[in-house]
Every structure is written in structure tokens, then in C-alpha cells.
C-alpha positions as CSV (number, residue, x, y, z in Angstrom):
1,M,21.0,-5.4,1.8
2,N,18.6,-3.9,3.9
3,A,15.6,-6.0,5.4
4,V,12.2,-4.5,3.5
5,V,9.9,-6.8,5.5
6,E,10.4,-7.9,9.0
7,I,7.9,-10.4,10.5
8,T,8.3,-11.1,14.1
9,N,6.3,-14.0,16.2
10,L,3.1,-13.5,13.8
11,Y,-0.2,-15.2,14.7
12,K,-3.2,-14.9,13.1
13,T,-6.7,-16.8,14.3
14,Y,-9.9,-16.8,12.6
15,K,-13.2,-17.7,14.1
16,L,-15.6,-20.1,12.9
17,G,-18.5,-19.8,15.1
18,T,-17.7,-21.0,18.6
19,V,-14.2,-22.4,16.7
20,D,-10.8,-20.7,17.0
21,V,-9.0,-21.7,13.9
22,E,-5.1,-20.7,14.1
23,V,-4.0,-20.0,11.0
24,L,-0.6,-18.8,11.4
25,K,1.2,-19.8,14.5
26,G,4.6,-17.6,15.2
27,I,5.8,-16.7,12.1
28,N,9.5,-15.2,12.0
29,L,10.8,-13.8,8.8
30,S,13.1,-11.2,7.2
31,I,13.2,-10.2,3.5
32,Q,16.0,-8.2,2.1
33,S,15.6,-5.4,-0.6
34,G,15.8,-6.4,-3.9
35,E,14.9,-10.4,-2.9
36,F,12.8,-12.4,-5.2
37,V,10.7,-14.9,-2.6
38,S,8.6,-17.6,-3.3
39,I,6.2,-19.0,-0.7
40,M,5.1,-22.7,-1.0
41,G,2.9,-24.5,0.9
42,P,-0.1,-26.8,0.4
43,S,-3.7,-25.5,0.5
44,G,-4.4,-24.2,3.7
45,S,-1.2,-23.9,5.0
46,G,-1.2,-20.1,5.9
47,K,0.9,-18.7,2.8
48,S,-1.7,-16.7,1.4
49,T,-2.9,-15.1,4.6
50,L,1.2,-14.4,5.4
51,L,0.8,-12.3,2.1
52,Y,-2.0,-10.5,3.0
53,L,-0.9,-9.7,6.3
54,I,2.5,-8.4,4.7
55,G,0.2,-6.4,2.2
56,G,-1.9,-4.9,5.0
57,L,-5.0,-6.1,3.9
58,D,-5.6,-8.2,7.1
59,K,-4.8,-7.6,10.3
60,P,-2.7,-10.2,12.8
61,T,-3.8,-11.1,15.9
62,S,-0.6,-10.5,17.7
63,G,2.9,-10.2,16.4
64,S,5.0,-7.6,13.8
65,V,5.1,-6.8,10.2
66,K,7.2,-4.1,9.3
67,I,7.4,-2.3,5.8
68,K,10.8,-0.5,5.4
69,G,10.9,-0.3,9.3
70,K,7.2,0.9,9.6
71,E,5.4,-0.9,12.4
72,L,1.5,-1.8,10.0
73,A,-0.3,-2.5,13.2
74,V,0.5,1.2,14.7
75,M,-0.7,2.9,11.2
76,K,-4.0,4.4,11.1
77,D,-6.5,3.2,8.1
78,K,-5.7,6.3,6.0
79,E,-2.1,6.1,6.7
80,E,-2.1,1.9,5.7
81,S,-4.1,2.6,2.5
82,I,-1.2,5.2,1.4
83,M,1.3,2.9,2.4
84,R,-0.3,0.3,0.1
85,R,-0.9,2.4,-2.8
86,R,2.8,3.9,-2.9
87,E,5.2,1.3,-1.1
88,I,3.4,-2.0,-2.4
89,G,2.3,-3.2,-5.6
90,F,-0.2,-6.2,-5.7
91,V,-0.3,-8.9,-8.4
92,F,-3.3,-11.6,-8.0
93,Q,-4.4,-14.5,-9.8
94,F,-7.5,-13.2,-11.4
95,Y,-6.1,-10.3,-12.4
96,N,-8.6,-7.9,-10.5
97,L,-9.0,-5.5,-13.5
98,I,-11.8,-3.1,-14.0
99,P,-13.5,-4.5,-17.1
100,N,-15.2,-1.3,-18.6
101,L,-11.9,0.4,-18.4
102,N,-9.0,0.2,-21.1
103,V,-5.4,-1.3,-20.5
104,E,-4.3,2.5,-20.0
105,E,-7.0,3.4,-17.6
106,N,-6.9,0.2,-15.3
107,I,-3.0,1.0,-15.0
108,M,-3.5,4.6,-14.0
109,L,-5.9,3.3,-11.0
110,P,-3.1,3.9,-8.4
111,V,-2.4,7.6,-9.7
112,L,-6.0,8.3,-9.6
113,L,-6.6,6.8,-6.4
114,D,-3.6,8.6,-5.1
115,G,-4.5,12.3,-6.4
116,K,-2.1,12.7,-8.4
117,R,-1.8,14.3,-12.0
118,I,-2.4,11.3,-14.8
119,K,-0.1,13.8,-17.6
120,D,2.5,13.5,-15.3
121,Y,2.4,10.2,-15.6
122,R,2.5,9.6,-19.4
123,K,6.2,9.1,-20.0
124,K,6.3,6.3,-17.5
125,L,3.3,4.9,-18.4
126,D,4.6,4.4,-22.1
127,G,7.8,2.8,-20.7
128,L,6.0,0.3,-18.8
129,L,3.5,-0.7,-21.9
130,E,6.8,-1.1,-23.4
131,I,8.1,-3.6,-20.6
132,V,5.1,-5.6,-20.5
133,G,4.5,-5.8,-24.3
134,L,1.3,-4.1,-24.4
135,S,2.4,-0.6,-26.5
136,D,0.1,-2.0,-29.2
137,R,-3.4,-2.8,-26.8
138,R,-3.1,0.5,-24.5
139,H,-7.0,1.2,-26.0
140,H,-8.2,-2.5,-25.7
141,T,-10.3,-3.4,-22.6
142,P,-9.9,-6.7,-20.5
143,R,-12.1,-8.8,-22.5
144,E,-10.4,-8.4,-25.5
145,L,-7.2,-9.4,-24.1
146,S,-5.7,-12.9,-23.0
147,G,-5.2,-14.5,-19.7
148,G,-1.7,-13.4,-20.2
149,Q,-2.1,-10.3,-21.5
150,Q,-4.5,-9.4,-18.3
151,Q,-1.6,-10.1,-15.8
152,R,0.8,-8.1,-17.7
153,V,-1.6,-5.0,-17.2
154,A,-1.8,-5.9,-13.7
155,I,1.8,-5.9,-13.4
156,A,2.2,-2.8,-14.9
157,R,-0.6,-1.4,-12.7
158,A,1.6,-2.6,-9.7
159,L,4.6,-1.2,-10.7
160,I,2.8,2.4,-11.8
161,N,3.5,4.1,-8.5
162,E,7.6,2.5,-8.3
163,P,6.7,0.6,-5.1
164,D,9.7,-1.0,-3.6
165,V,7.9,-4.6,-3.2
166,I,5.8,-6.1,-5.3
167,L,3.5,-8.8,-3.7
168,A,2.4,-11.7,-6.1
169,D,-0.7,-14.1,-5.3
170,E,-0.4,-17.3,-7.5
171,P,0.7,-15.1,-10.2
172,I,0.3,-17.6,-13.2
173,G,-2.4,-19.8,-11.2
174,N,-5.0,-18.9,-14.1
175,L,-2.7,-19.5,-17.0
176,D,-1.5,-22.1,-19.4
177,S,2.1,-22.9,-19.2
178,K,3.2,-20.7,-22.0
179,S,1.7,-17.7,-20.6
180,G,2.5,-18.4,-17.2
181,T,6.3,-18.9,-18.0
182,E,5.9,-16.0,-20.0
183,I,4.6,-13.8,-16.8
184,M,7.3,-15.5,-14.7
185,L,10.4,-14.4,-17.3
186,L,8.7,-10.9,-17.0
187,L,8.8,-10.9,-13.1
188,K,12.3,-11.8,-12.7
189,R,13.3,-9.2,-15.5
190,I,11.8,-6.7,-13.3
191,N,13.3,-7.7,-10.2
192,E,16.7,-7.8,-11.8
193,E,16.6,-4.7,-13.7
194,K,14.0,-2.5,-11.5
195,G,15.8,-4.1,-8.3
196,K,12.3,-4.4,-6.9
197,T,11.9,-6.8,-3.9
198,I,9.0,-9.5,-5.2
199,I,7.2,-11.9,-3.0
200,Q,5.3,-14.8,-4.5
201,V,3.2,-17.2,-3.5
202,T,2.6,-20.2,-5.2
203,H,1.6,-24.1,-5.3
204,S,4.1,-24.4,-8.5
205,K,7.3,-25.5,-8.0
206,E,8.6,-24.4,-11.4
207,A,7.2,-21.0,-10.7
208,A,9.0,-21.0,-7.6
209,E,12.4,-21.6,-8.8
210,Y,12.2,-18.4,-10.3
211,G,12.8,-16.8,-7.0
212,N,16.5,-16.5,-5.5
213,R,14.9,-18.3,-1.8
214,I,12.1,-20.5,-1.3
215,I,10.4,-20.5,1.8
216,H,8.2,-23.5,3.0
217,V,5.1,-22.9,5.0
218,R,3.2,-25.7,6.7
219,D,0.6,-26.0,9.0
220,G,0.9,-21.9,9.7
221,R,4.7,-22.6,10.5
222,V,7.6,-21.8,8.5
223,E,9.4,-25.1,7.7
224,E,12.6,-24.1,5.9
225,I,14.2,-20.9,5.1
């Protein structure tokens, strides 16, 4: 296996008024291609900050984050945006769907933003709708879907550009236990059958155990790998 994410001596400090709050304190971490990694830790441990830095949604104070050998810190904004659209898929706790767009349109958003032709992705869209079990809901808007169905749309959207890495921030944090189990089984299937590297942040021990490695973060440091 090859390292798809490499983190070296990573620090992140936020300024609250005149006070510096050190959130990450020298994280070193390597994640291999095809792994399903669960990052656990109490609130305020820095685990979500770590995920956002891996996804290029925030900038480190110091240290290095590399995705497939590419150093994020030296990328220009446009280059980093393209990398996020094509090489990373994001799944958030609250789905982040566009309310007035239907299922198909929400899934196709990354394709549209990337300036690609929608019609070239029709076959892939059909396949993803089948994988996430929403072929019969393709013309429904988010308000017509359950929470679990909305998260399935978000997962399909994350996969439409065939990224190597899926980042999931509390993917079942807003779901009941049955829907949560279904989403975790879906993510596990995507990891095993499609070979996608999945990195999830979670409070849930049950959700974490779907991964093949659990990383514990406390007070901005990795406790156990």
C-alpha cells in the first residue's frame, strides 16, 4: 500500500481576541491507500480540525499535509479547489444539500462546478443511485427524503468525481441508530468494493469500529495509532 495522506509535525493555532488557542500540537500521521480510518476523541480534542486540514478546508499554522504526495500548503487557491473537487469527497453531519435541487442535481453539483458535461456522467449517476439505494428517489428534493436518504445523496455526491479519498465528519451524528448502521455499512461497502480511502471523525465507538484502524486524538495530540 502507498501513503495517500501524510501529515508531518502539524500545528494549528486559532486566535481568540488576544489569546492563542493551540488546537493541534505536532500531529504526525500516515494513512495508506484503501484504509478505512476512524478518528476519535472528545469534543475540543482537535479531531474535526485535523479532518478539515486534510481536506484543505483550512490552513495549518505550521507543518505539512500531503495528499498523494502533493503538499497542500504550496498550492494556489485554484489548484487546491480543483484538488478538493477531483481527489477528495466530503460527507458532513448535516448533509449540506441544496434544498431546491433534486437528488440528481445535488449529486451532479461537483461535475457542474468542475465545468464538465453532465451527459457524460449519466451512466455513472445511474450506478451511484443504485449503490446508495435511491434510484426511485432521483427526482425528489431533500425535504422529501429522510435523514438517512439525504446522507446517501451526500455520499453519492462525494463519489461522482471518483476521488481517491472520502472524508466524513460525524457521518451518522444526525441519524437514528437504524439509519446510522445503514450508512456505516454503505461506507464500509464503498471502502471494500471500490477501494476508496475513508477517513471519518466520530464520537461513536460503534461507528469507529467499522474502520480497520482507530486513531485517538486528545488535547491536539495523537494518543494511539
